C-alpha positions as MATLAB code, in Angstrom:
seq = 'MQHLAVNSTHLRVTCNFHSQGFHYTDYARADLKSHNLFDTWRHVCKRYEYLNIRGIDCNDCTALTNQKDGDSWFIESYDSKKTYRCEFDGRPGMGSKEFNFGRYVYKNPEHRCTSAPSSTTEHWFGVKRDM';
ca = [
     107.627  103.371   46.161;
     105.082  102.760   48.796;
     107.806  102.577   51.449;
     109.181  106.010   50.287;
     105.718  107.570   50.294;
     104.799  106.205   53.737;
     108.039  107.587   55.256;
     107.707  110.990   53.433;
     105.690  114.076   54.190;
     105.950  115.824   50.782;
     106.014  115.354   47.071;
     107.700  117.775   44.760;
     108.098  117.885   41.037;
     110.846  119.449   38.984;
     111.734  119.686   35.292;
     115.093  119.030   33.713;
     116.904  118.769   37.013;
     119.768  116.748   35.516;
     120.605  119.400   32.913;
     119.409  122.669   34.420;
     119.508  122.173   38.185;
     116.758  123.327   40.553;
     114.252  125.969   39.470;
     110.988  127.170   40.913;
     109.603  127.689   37.434;
     107.512  124.637   36.417;
     107.543  123.244   39.948;
     105.003  121.668   42.268;
     105.205  120.963   45.979;
     102.377  119.200   47.907;
     101.776  117.547   51.326;
     101.308  113.857   50.796;
      98.351  113.857   53.215;
      96.308  115.413   50.440;
      97.904  113.416   47.600;
      97.498  109.692   48.052;
      99.607  108.510   45.094;
      98.205  104.981   45.236;
      94.619  106.022   44.920;
      92.663  106.922   41.735;
      91.094  110.342   41.303;
      89.771  112.165   38.271;
      89.280  115.847   37.918;
      89.875  116.727   41.619;
      90.956  120.085   42.858;
      94.045  119.046   44.869;
      95.869  121.410   47.235;
      99.515  122.478   46.560;
     101.778  124.347   48.964;
     103.445  125.914   45.992;
     102.710  125.520   42.281;
     104.339  127.186   39.297;
     103.503  126.424   35.655;
     105.159  128.571   32.993;
     105.795  131.305   35.516;
     102.192  131.430   36.737;
     102.397  130.598   40.440;
     100.264  130.288   43.528;
     100.777  129.399   47.210;
      98.493  127.212   49.155;
      96.088  126.742   46.214;
      94.148  124.113   44.407;
      94.750  122.824   40.855;
      92.830  120.313   38.700;
      94.748  117.013   39.258;
      94.199  113.489   37.879;
      95.561  110.166   39.009;
      94.406  107.400   36.637;
      94.980  103.734   37.165;
      98.325  102.794   35.658;
      99.318  106.437   34.904;
     101.355  109.079   36.803;
      99.396  111.896   38.233;
      99.173  115.129   36.209;
      97.694  118.651   36.327;
      95.289  119.871   33.677;
      96.175  123.567   33.865;
      93.744  124.828   31.153;
      90.595  123.374   32.653;
      91.634  123.945   36.281;
      89.839  127.275   36.961;
      87.737  127.671   33.872;
      85.836  124.392   34.044;
      86.354  122.957   37.491;
      86.617  126.093   39.592;
      89.994  125.226   41.172;
      92.061  128.229   42.315;
      94.959  127.854   39.887;
      94.418  129.487   36.394;
      96.938  128.072   33.920;
      95.267  129.477   30.789;
      97.535  132.500   30.126;
     100.281  131.501   27.642;
      98.733  128.331   26.318;
      96.478  126.953   23.664;
      93.375  124.930   24.360;
      94.671  122.101   26.462;
      97.789  121.162   28.403;
      98.876  118.418   30.836;
     101.640  119.166   33.211;
     104.027  117.012   35.247;
     102.901  113.825   33.647;
     100.808  111.999   31.001;
     102.038  114.350   28.229;
      99.231  113.871   25.727;
      98.825  117.665   25.435;
     102.155  119.532   25.561;
     103.271  123.113   25.622;
     106.871  123.968   24.502;
     106.788  126.828   27.069;
     106.612  124.305   29.936;
     110.133  123.099   30.912;
     109.053  119.538   31.277;
     107.993  119.357   27.649;
     110.180  122.129   26.058;
     112.342  119.638   24.108;
     112.455  115.909   23.272;
     115.209  115.539   25.899;
     113.111  117.210   28.661;
     112.589  115.257   31.863;
     110.158  115.270   34.831;
     111.409  114.320   38.229;
     109.092  113.282   41.159;
     110.758  113.608   44.563;
     109.618  112.281   47.903;
     110.975  113.756   51.157;
     110.343  115.031   54.600;
     109.751  118.735   55.170;
     112.027  119.828   57.889;
     111.295  123.066   59.745;
     114.379  125.037   60.817;
];
C-alpha cells in the first residue's frame, strides 16, 4: 500500500462501486499531500477537493477526519462544522452521530456505504491527470 500511495497523487472513495458503478453521491476526493495515510491524526479538519455525503457536497473544503492507529480513516460528518469548525456541515439528514467512509461504529442508512448489509466502501489511489 505504501508503494501505491508514494506513486499516487490522489485518494478517492466510492460506495458500492461493484454493484452500482460510479456515483458522485457519497464520494470523496483528496490530494494525498494533505492526507498522509500512514500517519495518525484525530479530529483534524482535512482538505478535500470534492466531498459529497448524502447529497450534501462541497468543493475545496475541510471536513473532520480521523486516522487512528490500526483503523482506516473516516469522516465524522455530524461534528465537522458544529463542534470543530470545519467547513463541511453534514448534520442535515442525520441523527446525532455518523461516521463516513470507514470505521462504521455510527451508521446512517441514507449513506450509500452503509445503506445495506451488503454495502461496500472502496478506497482508490491514482494520479490526477490534467487534460
